[in-house]
Backbone and ligand atoms as CSV (ligand in chain L), in Angstrom:
chain,resi,resn,atom,element,x,y,z
A,1,MET,N,N,46.243,119.063,98.651
A,1,MET,CA,C,45.180,118.691,99.599
A,1,MET,C,C,44.538,119.956,100.159
A,2,LYS,N,N,43.190,119.984,100.141
A,2,LYS,CA,C,42.455,121.169,100.611
A,2,LYS,C,C,42.672,121.387,102.106
A,3,GLU,N,N,42.753,122.645,102.461
A,3,GLU,CA,C,42.914,123.068,103.856
A,3,GLU,C,C,41.876,122.399,104.781
A,4,GLU,N,N,40.657,122.354,104.253
A,4,GLU,CA,C,39.536,121.770,104.998
A,4,GLU,C,C,39.785,120.284,105.335
A,5,VAL,N,N,40.329,119.554,104.371
A,5,VAL,CA,C,40.620,118.122,104.584
A,5,VAL,C,C,41.794,117.973,105.538
A,6,ILE,N,N,42.773,118.846,105.404
A,6,ILE,CA,C,43.930,118.803,106.311
A,6,ILE,C,C,43.454,118.967,107.755
A,7,LYS,N,N,42.588,119.913,107.974
A,7,LYS,CA,C,42.086,120.174,109.345
A,7,LYS,C,C,41.289,118.979,109.870
A,8,LEU,N,N,40.514,118.376,108.980
A,8,LEU,CA,C,39.732,117.204,109.373
A,8,LEU,C,C,40.675,116.056,109.762
A,9,LEU,N,N,41.721,115.859,108.962
A,9,LEU,CA,C,42.677,114.787,109.253
A,9,LEU,C,C,43.392,115.035,110.590
A,10,ILE,N,N,43.754,116.273,110.839
A,10,ILE,CA,C,44.428,116.588,112.110
A,10,ILE,C,C,43.479,116.316,113.284
A,11,THR,N,N,42.234,116.714,113.131
A,11,THR,CA,C,41.232,116.484,114.187
A,11,THR,C,C,41.065,114.990,114.450
A,12,GLU,N,N,40.982,114.217,113.385
A,12,GLU,CA,C,40.781,112.765,113.544
A,12,GLU,C,C,42.039,112.097,114.111
A,13,ALA,N,N,43.202,112.577,113.705
A,13,ALA,CA,C,44.452,112.018,114.241
A,13,ALA,C,C,44.559,112.299,115.741
A,14,ASP,N,N,44.141,113.473,116.125
A,14,ASP,CA,C,44.191,113.841,117.548
A,14,ASP,C,C,43.227,112.978,118.352
A,15,LYS,N,N,42.072,112.689,117.784
A,15,LYS,CA,C,41.107,111.801,118.471
A,15,LYS,C,C,41.706,110.404,118.612
A,16,ALA,N,N,42.325,109.899,117.548
A,16,ALA,CA,C,42.903,108.551,117.569
A,16,ALA,C,C,44.046,108.469,118.584
A,17,ARG,N,N,44.751,109.576,118.771
A,17,ARG,CA,C,45.876,109.617,119.715
A,17,ARG,C,C,45.420,109.263,121.131
A,18,LYS,N,N,44.168,109.528,121.426
A,18,LYS,CA,C,43.632,109.226,122.770
A,18,LYS,C,C,43.668,107.731,123.056
A,19,TYR,N,N,43.696,106.925,121.994
A,19,TYR,CA,C,43.705,105.465,122.162
A,19,TYR,C,C,45.119,104.885,122.137
A,20,ALA,N,N,46.126,105.721,122.014
A,20,ALA,CA,C,47.505,105.219,121.949
A,20,ALA,C,C,47.795,104.320,123.150
A,21,TYR,N,N,48.440,103.193,122.861
A,21,TYR,CA,C,48.867,102.292,123.939
A,21,TYR,C,C,50.385,102.401,123.998
A,22,ALA,N,N,50.862,103.250,124.882
A,22,ALA,CA,C,52.294,103.563,124.913
A,22,ALA,C,C,52.819,103.638,126.353
A,23,PRO,N,N,52.660,102.530,127.121
A,23,PRO,CA,C,53.086,102.560,128.527
A,23,PRO,C,C,54.604,102.546,128.702
A,24,TYR,N,N,55.358,102.244,127.647
A,24,TYR,CA,C,56.822,102.141,127.778
A,24,TYR,C,C,57.503,103.458,127.424
A,25,SER,N,N,57.052,104.084,126.338
A,25,SER,CA,C,57.671,105.361,125.942
A,25,SER,C,C,56.900,106.563,126.484
A,26,ASN,N,N,55.628,106.356,126.823
A,26,ASN,CA,C,54.751,107.486,127.171
A,26,ASN,C,C,54.722,108.550,126.074
A,27,PHE,N,N,54.958,108.130,124.841
A,27,PHE,CA,C,54.879,109.043,123.690
A,27,PHE,C,C,53.660,108.606,122.873
A,28,LEU,N,N,52.647,109.463,122.876
A,28,LEU,CA,C,51.364,109.092,122.277
A,28,LEU,C,C,51.240,109.669,120.871
A,29,VAL,N,N,50.898,108.794,119.924
A,29,VAL,CA,C,50.805,109.239,118.527
A,29,VAL,C,C,49.457,108.802,117.932
A,30,GLY,N,N,48.873,109.700,117.156
A,30,GLY,CA,C,47.661,109.381,116.401
A,30,GLY,C,C,47.889,109.731,114.945
A,31,ALA,N,N,47.235,108.984,114.065
A,31,ALA,CA,C,47.356,109.260,112.629
A,31,ALA,C,C,45.981,109.122,111.989
A,32,ALA,N,N,45.760,109.895,110.943
A,32,ALA,CA,C,44.527,109.761,110.160
A,32,ALA,C,C,44.881,109.939,108.696
A,33,LEU,N,N,44.397,109.022,107.872
A,33,LEU,CA,C,44.689,109.103,106.440
A,33,LEU,C,C,43.387,109.159,105.655
A,34,VAL,N,N,43.479,109.706,104.462
A,34,VAL,CA,C,42.310,109.766,103.583
A,34,VAL,C,C,42.628,109.039,102.275
A,35,VAL,N,N,41.651,108.273,101.811
A,35,VAL,CA,C,41.787,107.511,100.560
A,35,VAL,C,C,40.990,108.246,99.474
A,36,PRO,N,N,41.183,107.868,98.201
A,36,PRO,CA,C,40.541,108.636,97.116
A,36,PRO,C,C,39.030,108.820,97.233
A,37,SER,N,N,38.319,107.892,97.839
A,37,SER,CA,C,36.854,108.050,97.980
A,37,SER,C,C,36.496,109.108,99.018
A,38,GLY,N,N,37.483,109.537,99.813
A,38,GLY,CA,C,37.221,110.511,100.869
A,38,GLY,C,C,37.092,109.866,102.239
A,39,ARG,N,N,37.081,108.538,102.250
A,39,ARG,CA,C,36.967,107.838,103.528
A,39,ARG,C,C,38.247,108.029,104.354
A,40,ILE,N,N,38.046,108.123,105.664
A,40,ILE,CA,C,39.178,108.353,106.570
A,40,ILE,C,C,39.406,107.124,107.448
A,41,PHE,N,N,40.669,106.772,107.619
A,41,PHE,CA,C,41.054,105.674,108.516
A,41,PHE,C,C,42.027,106.243,109.541
A,42,THR,N,N,41.899,105.781,110.786
A,42,THR,CA,C,42.752,106.319,111.844
A,42,THR,C,C,43.575,105.205,112.481
A,43,GLY,N,N,44.595,105.603,113.239
A,43,GLY,CA,C,45.399,104.630,113.970
A,43,GLY,C,C,46.149,105.294,115.095
A,44,CYS,N,N,46.621,104.461,116.025
A,44,CYS,CA,C,47.459,104.959,117.123
A,44,CYS,C,C,48.647,104.015,117.262
A,45,ASN,N,N,49.655,104.430,118.033
A,45,ASN,CA,C,50.761,103.504,118.270
A,45,ASN,C,C,50.344,102.456,119.296
A,46,VAL,N,N,50.825,101.248,119.067
A,46,VAL,CA,C,50.497,100.112,119.936
A,46,VAL,C,C,51.816,99.471,120.343
A,47,GLU,N,N,52.211,99.694,121.599
A,47,GLU,CA,C,53.504,99.185,122.071
A,47,GLU,C,C,53.357,97.778,122.659
A,48,ASN,N,N,54.517,97.180,122.942
A,48,ASN,CA,C,54.527,95.834,123.507
A,48,ASN,C,C,55.705,95.728,124.468
A,49,SER,N,N,55.569,94.865,125.473
A,49,SER,CA,C,56.659,94.682,126.438
A,49,SER,C,C,57.902,94.129,125.735
A,50,SER,N,N,57.719,93.454,124.608
A,50,SER,CA,C,58.842,93.109,123.743
A,50,SER,C,C,58.935,94.269,122.749
A,51,TYR,N,N,59.742,95.280,123.107
A,51,TYR,CA,C,59.671,96.613,122.487
A,51,TYR,C,C,59.630,96.626,120.960
A,52,GLY,N,N,60.410,95.709,120.353
A,52,GLY,CA,C,60.524,95.714,118.885
A,52,GLY,C,C,59.224,95.402,118.170
A,53,LEU,N,N,58.244,94.924,118.891
A,53,LEU,CA,C,56.953,94.582,118.270
A,53,LEU,C,C,56.019,95.775,118.170
A,54,THR,N,N,56.460,96.909,118.656
A,54,THR,CA,C,55.633,98.121,118.610
A,54,THR,C,C,55.207,98.463,117.196
A,55,ASN,N,N,53.954,98.872,117.064
A,55,ASN,CA,C,53.471,99.344,115.764
A,55,ASN,C,C,53.180,100.839,115.853
A,56,CYS,N,N,53.719,101.586,114.913
A,56,CYS,CA,C,53.494,103.037,114.900
A,56,CYS,C,C,52.051,103.365,114.496
A,57,ALA,N,N,51.627,104.560,114.870
A,57,ALA,CA,C,50.275,105.024,114.544
A,57,ALA,C,C,50.025,105.007,113.037
A,58,GLU,N,N,51.022,105.426,112.265
A,58,GLU,CA,C,50.858,105.511,110.808
A,58,GLU,C,C,50.583,104.135,110.221
A,59,ARG,N,N,51.401,103.148,110.631
A,59,ARG,CA,C,51.206,101.807,110.064
A,59,ARG,C,C,49.901,101.190,110.552
A,60,THR,N,N,49.487,101.510,111.766
A,60,THR,CA,C,48.177,101.016,112.218
A,60,THR,C,C,47.090,101.521,111.277
A,61,ALA,N,N,47.136,102.807,110.953
A,61,ALA,CA,C,46.119,103.390,110.059
A,61,ALA,C,C,46.213,102.785,108.655
A,62,VAL,N,N,47.431,102.632,108.155
A,62,VAL,CA,C,47.602,102.054,106.807
A,62,VAL,C,C,47.058,100.627,106.778
A,63,PHE,N,N,47.393,99.831,107.769
A,63,PHE,CA,C,46.963,98.424,107.754
A,63,PHE,C,C,45.446,98.314,107.920
A,64,LYS,N,N,44.865,99.219,108.677
A,64,LYS,CA,C,43.401,99.212,108.786
A,64,LYS,C,C,42.775,99.488,107.417
A,65,ALA,N,N,43.314,100.479,106.720
A,65,ALA,CA,C,42.755,100.850,105.402
A,65,ALA,C,C,42.939,99.718,104.392
A,66,ILE,N,N,44.138,99.187,104.320
A,66,ILE,CA,C,44.422,98.147,103.319
A,66,ILE,C,C,43.606,96.895,103.611
A,67,SER,N,N,43.453,96.580,104.898
A,67,SER,CA,C,42.713,95.363,105.264
A,67,SER,C,C,41.215,95.534,105.064
A,68,GLU,N,N,40.804,96.756,104.738
A,68,GLU,CA,C,39.387,96.973,104.412
A,68,GLU,C,C,39.202,97.305,102.932
A,69,GLY,N,N,40.193,96.892,102.132
A,69,GLY,CA,C,40.020,96.953,100.675
A,69,GLY,C,C,40.633,98.147,99.976
A,70,GLN,N,N,41.192,99.094,100.726
A,70,GLN,CA,C,41.788,100.279,100.081
A,70,GLN,C,C,43.161,99.921,99.520
A,71,ARG,N,N,43.574,100.658,98.475
A,71,ARG,CA,C,44.891,100.401,97.884
A,71,ARG,C,C,45.679,101.684,97.624
A,72,HIS,N,N,45.050,102.836,97.868
A,72,HIS,CA,C,45.727,104.106,97.612
A,72,HIS,C,C,45.482,105.069,98.762
A,73,ILE,N,N,46.509,105.848,99.084
A,73,ILE,CA,C,46.421,106.826,100.174
A,73,ILE,C,C,46.756,108.194,99.607
A,74,ASP,N,N,45.860,109.155,99.809
A,74,ASP,CA,C,46.105,110.512,99.300
A,74,ASP,C,C,46.925,111.341,100.284
A,75,ALA,N,N,46.590,111.226,101.560
A,75,ALA,CA,C,47.253,112.071,102.564
A,75,ALA,C,C,47.134,111.433,103.932
A,76,ILE,N,N,48.103,111.767,104.800
A,76,ILE,CA,C,48.058,111.270,106.181
A,76,ILE,C,C,48.520,112.390,107.111
A,77,ALA,N,N,47.809,112.533,108.224
A,77,ALA,CA,C,48.217,113.507,109.243
A,77,ALA,C,C,48.661,112.746,110.486
A,78,ILE,N,N,49.675,113.269,111.148
A,78,ILE,CA,C,50.238,112.640,112.340
A,78,ILE,C,C,50.300,113.669,113.456
A,79,VAL,N,N,49.825,113.246,114.627
A,79,VAL,CA,C,49.810,114.129,115.799
A,79,VAL,C,C,50.487,113.364,116.931
A,80,GLY,N,N,51.540,113.918,117.503
A,80,GLY,CA,C,52.245,113.172,118.553
A,80,GLY,C,C,52.891,114.051,119.589
A,81,GLY,N,N,53.120,113.442,120.735
A,81,GLY,CA,C,53.809,114.144,121.814
A,81,GLY,C,C,53.776,113.309,123.073
A,82,PRO,N,N,54.603,113.680,124.052
A,82,PRO,CA,C,54.643,112.919,125.300
A,82,PRO,C,C,53.338,113.029,126.078
A,83,LEU,N,N,53.086,112.035,126.902
A,83,LEU,CA,C,51.861,112.005,127.714
A,83,LEU,C,C,51.722,113.302,128.503
A,84,ALA,N,N,52.824,113.711,129.132
A,84,ALA,CA,C,52.811,114.976,129.869
A,84,ALA,C,C,53.824,115.893,129.213
A,85,GLY,N,N,53.346,116.835,128.442
A,85,GLY,CA,C,54.278,117.745,127.775
A,85,GLY,C,C,53.704,118.283,126.488
A,86,GLU,N,N,54.514,119.093,125.846
A,86,GLU,CA,C,54.105,119.773,124.611
A,86,GLU,C,C,54.002,118.814,123.434
A,87,MET,N,N,53.118,119.130,122.508
A,87,MET,CA,C,53.034,118.354,121.272
A,87,MET,C,C,54.297,118.623,120.438
A,88,GLU,N,N,54.665,117.630,119.632
A,88,GLU,CA,C,55.856,117.763,118.789
A,88,GLU,C,C,55.475,117.506,117.336
A,89,TYR,N,N,56.357,117.894,116.425
A,89,TYR,CA,C,56.157,117.464,115.045
A,89,TYR,C,C,56.643,116.012,115.006
A,90,ALA,N,N,55.715,115.067,114.917
A,90,ALA,CA,C,56.084,113.646,114.921
A,90,ALA,C,C,56.226,113.173,113.473
A,91,TYR,N,N,57.456,113.187,113.003
A,91,TYR,CA,C,57.721,112.751,111.630
A,91,TYR,C,C,57.630,111.235,111.538
A,92,PRO,N,N,57.064,110.721,110.462
A,92,PRO,CA,C,56.978,109.265,110.332
A,92,PRO,C,C,58.369,108.632,110.269
A,93,CYS,N,N,58.523,107.500,110.920
A,93,CYS,CA,C,59.816,106.801,110.914
A,93,CYS,C,C,60.076,106.219,109.523
A,94,GLY,N,N,61.278,105.749,109.309
A,94,GLY,CA,C,61.662,105.210,108.000
A,94,GLY,C,C,60.787,104.044,107.573
A,95,ALA,N,N,60.465,103.172,108.530
A,95,ALA,CA,C,59.632,102.000,108.189
A,95,ALA,C,C,58.259,102.454,107.705
A,96,CYS,N,N,57.674,103.417,108.383
A,96,CYS,CA,C,56.341,103.902,107.981
A,96,CYS,C,C,56.397,104.603,106.632
A,97,ARG,N,N,57.464,105.331,106.365
A,97,ARG,CA,C,57.611,105.993,105.053
A,97,ARG,C,C,57.617,104.943,103.941
A,98,GLN,N,N,58.367,103.874,104.160
A,98,GLN,CA,C,58.445,102.820,103.139
A,98,GLN,C,C,57.085,102.132,102.966
A,99,VAL,N,N,56.381,101.903,104.058
A,99,VAL,CA,C,55.058,101.264,103.972
A,99,VAL,C,C,54.085,102.181,103.223
A,100,LEU,N,N,54.138,103.477,103.491
A,100,LEU,CA,C,53.270,104.429,102.770
A,100,LEU,C,C,53.573,104.406,101.277
A,101,ALA,N,N,54.855,104.283,100.929
A,101,ALA,CA,C,55.277,104.335,99.513
A,101,ALA,C,C,54.689,103.192,98.689
A,102,GLU,N,N,54.204,102.187,99.371
A,102,GLU,CA,C,53.597,101.036,98.687
A,102,GLU,C,C,52.217,101.384,98.110
A,103,PHE,N,N,51.590,102.431,98.649
A,103,PHE,CA,C,50.184,102.694,98.340
A,103,PHE,C,C,49.956,104.106,97.789
A,104,LEU,N,N,50.806,104.472,96.827
A,104,LEU,CA,C,50.717,105.808,96.223
A,104,LEU,C,C,49.392,105.978,95.482
A,105,PRO,N,N,48.865,107.201,95.470
A,105,PRO,CA,C,47.638,107.468,94.711
A,105,PRO,C,C,47.981,107.712,93.241
A,106,GLU,N,N,46.952,107.958,92.418
A,106,GLU,CA,C,47.185,108.209,90.996
A,106,GLU,C,C,48.089,109.417,90.770
A,107,SER,N,N,47.985,110.417,91.654
A,107,SER,CA,C,48.829,111.616,91.533
A,107,SER,C,C,50.304,111.259,91.698
A,108,GLY,N,N,50.589,110.094,92.261
A,108,GLY,CA,C,51.964,109.637,92.383
A,108,GLY,C,C,52.667,110.030,93.665
A,109,ASP,N,N,51.991,110.799,94.530
A,109,ASP,CA,C,52.661,111.202,95.774
A,109,ASP,C,C,51.636,111.335,96.907
A,110,ILE,N,N,52.105,111.214,98.123
A,110,ILE,CA,C,51.225,111.292,99.297
A,110,ILE,C,C,51.573,112.554,100.084
A,111,ASP,N,N,50.542,113.291,100.503
A,111,ASP,CA,C,50.768,114.441,101.385
A,111,ASP,C,C,50.921,113.945,102.817
A,112,ILE,N,N,51.953,114.427,103.485
A,112,ILE,CA,C,52.193,114.054,104.878
A,112,ILE,C,C,52.147,115.324,105.719
A,113,ILE,N,N,51.238,115.332,106.678
A,113,ILE,CA,C,51.064,116.510,107.535
A,113,ILE,C,C,51.494,116.133,108.942
A,114,VAL,N,N,52.466,116.836,109.474
A,114,VAL,CA,C,52.863,116.616,110.874
A,114,VAL,C,C,52.371,117.826,111.658
A,115,ALA,N,N,51.526,117.552,112.649
A,115,ALA,CA,C,50.811,118.647,113.304
A,115,ALA,C,C,51.002,118.680,114.813
A,116,LYS,N,N,51.182,119.896,115.317
A,116,LYS,CA,C,51.133,120.100,116.767
A,116,LYS,C,C,49.713,120.487,117.168
A,117,SER,N,N,49.008,121.130,116.247
A,117,SER,CA,C,47.634,121.572,116.497
A,117,SER,C,C,46.995,121.884,115.144
A,118,LEU,N,N,45.748,122.317,115.185
A,118,LEU,CA,C,45.046,122.669,113.936
A,118,LEU,C,C,45.698,123.846,113.229
A,119,GLU,N,N,46.348,124.700,113.999
A,119,GLU,CA,C,46.955,125.908,113.418
A,119,GLU,C,C,48.446,125.751,113.153
A,120,ASP,N,N,49.044,124.770,113.810
A,120,ASP,CA,C,50.509,124.634,113.754
A,120,ASP,C,C,50.881,123.275,113.157
A,121,TYR,N,N,51.076,123.287,111.845
A,121,TYR,CA,C,51.443,122.027,111.182
A,121,TYR,C,C,52.371,122.297,110.010
A,122,LYS,N,N,53.052,121.218,109.580
A,122,LYS,CA,C,53.921,121.291,108.398
A,122,LYS,C,C,53.464,120.230,107.415
A,123,LYS,N,N,53.577,120.581,106.134
A,123,LYS,CA,C,53.117,119.667,105.086
A,123,LYS,C,C,54.276,119.296,104.169
A,124,PHE,N,N,54.394,118.011,103.897
A,124,PHE,CA,C,55.447,117.500,103.017
A,124,PHE,C,C,54.851,116.547,102.004
A,125,LYS,N,N,55.627,116.263,100.984
A,125,LYS,CA,C,55.307,115.163,100.077
A,125,LYS,C,C,56.125,113.964,100.556
A,126,LEU,N,N,55.554,112.764,100.388
A,126,LEU,CA,C,56.312,111.567,100.770
A,126,LEU,C,C,57.647,111.522,100.020
A,127,SER,N,N,57.627,111.938,98.743
A,127,SER,CA,C,58.862,111.887,97.943
A,127,SER,C,C,59.968,112.786,98.503
A,128,GLU,N,N,59.574,113.817,99.282
A,128,GLU,CA,C,60.591,114.668,99.941
A,128,GLU,C,C,61.198,113.932,101.129
A,129,LEU,N,N,60.334,113.206,101.848
A,129,LEU,CA,C,60.784,112.529,103.068
A,129,LEU,C,C,61.435,111.179,102.779
A,130,LEU,N,N,61.099,110.626,101.609
A,130,LEU,CA,C,61.682,109.325,101.230
A,130,LEU,C,C,62.030,109.344,99.742
A,131,PRO,N,N,63.087,110.090,99.379
A,131,PRO,CA,C,63.469,110.126,97.964
A,131,PRO,C,C,64.049,108.771,97.538
A,132,LYS,N,N,63.909,108.479,96.279
A,132,LYS,CA,C,64.471,107.226,95.718
A,132,LYS,C,C,64.054,106.015,96.533
A,133,SER,N,N,62.756,105.896,96.788
A,133,SER,CA,C,62.304,104.768,97.618
A,133,SER,C,C,62.376,103.464,96.847
A,134,PHE,N,N,62.444,102.399,97.589
A,134,PHE,CA,C,62.537,101.068,96.974
A,134,PHE,C,C,61.167,100.633,96.470
A,135,SER,N,N,61.134,100.083,95.268
A,135,SER,CA,C,59.902,99.436,94.826
A,135,SER,C,C,60.265,98.366,93.794
A,136,LEU,N,N,59.393,97.410,93.653
A,136,LEU,CA,C,59.642,96.317,92.689
A,136,LEU,C,C,58.843,96.558,91.414
L,1,THU,N1,N,55.861,106.439,116.923
L,1,THU,C1,C,54.778,106.512,116.097
L,1,THU,O1,O,53.730,105.912,116.368
L,1,THU,N2,N,54.894,107.245,114.966
L,1,THU,C2,C,55.946,108.046,114.662
L,1,THU,O2,O,55.906,108.773,113.688
L,1,THU,C3,C,57.150,107.991,115.493
L,1,THU,C4,C,57.118,107.067,116.635
L,1,THU,C5,C,55.713,105.713,118.191
L,1,THU,C6,C,56.452,104.431,118.322
L,1,THU,C7,C,56.583,104.307,119.824
L,1,THU,O3,O,55.398,103.755,120.354
L,1,THU,C8,C,56.675,105.746,120.299
L,1,THU,O4,O,56.175,106.542,119.237
L,1,THU,C9,C,58.075,106.197,120.666
L,1,THU,O5,O,58.968,105.885,119.676
């Protein structure tokens, strides 16, 4: 994934983080993914008073993309941290990793960028974070 696209994804994820609905954890997360056409979809975490119903930022972005006709994801950036405090490397949870694995691109792998800022980020392949994933 080009540096330029990575920076764009981080910027968009940070913008989406502003919409995070996280009154229970006060941990705000934004995500932005890019599909093969170059279109970008964003998401934030959406919590619920029945805690288990919370949806992570990554899955919000994935479901937005899939529900608008997309079937492949090239890369996703995640930006997260507490409402008051330093940004953290917000690694996607196991559920989000498995959901991402459903929508691999032709290259066969998804780039995952966990970012504290435009200059401070780490890049992984989904296959590194979720080896031997389940598929039918
Ligand atoms: N969360 C995400 O949205 N993505 C992650 O990668 C990790 C966790 C959310 C879920 C919950 O709203 C809050 O962060 C604390 O777990």
